[in-house]
Phi, psi and omega in degrees: 000311180295322180297320178297319179296319179296315180296318178295320178296320179295317178298317179296320179295320179294320177297317179298317179299315178298318180297316179295322178297318178297315180297316181299318180297327181279328186268316185271103178257171177299321180296318178299315181296322179297315178296320179298315180295316179298317180296318179297318179297316179298319180296318179297316180296320179295317180297317179295318179297318180295319181295325181291329183272345184246158174272090187262132177299152182303319180299321179293317178302316180299316180295320179295318179296322177295320177296320177300317180299316179297320178296317179296322177295322177295319178296318177301316178298318179297318178298318178300321179296314180297316178299320178298317179293320178297319179299323179293327183278340183274138179294136180275137174284125180267112177265140184245130176273132178233144177274127179246122179270136178249119180261135178276130178283142178291138179285138179292141181286143177277139177277131179278147182267000000 
């Protein structure tokens, strides 16, 4: 009984994962990702400029820097998605492995004197 529940839960999770992947492919385009990256960059620059002009407590600076790091990690993730999509659209070079046989040449016999 418990095993069946686990299997049903696993099947439901897999269906949900497939559904989310389909939705993401339709919603998240390269253009959307570009806008997201641009917006994140602007937010980081604004936060840094504001901190330089204000007397900000160290704890606040630390929190802002942590938020900046999270934003940069999100941007990195977004870039990875765009690169992945670009890779799918680019034709792959098909390299072919071939077996090359190397034949040893017979050594010439020495003439005895």
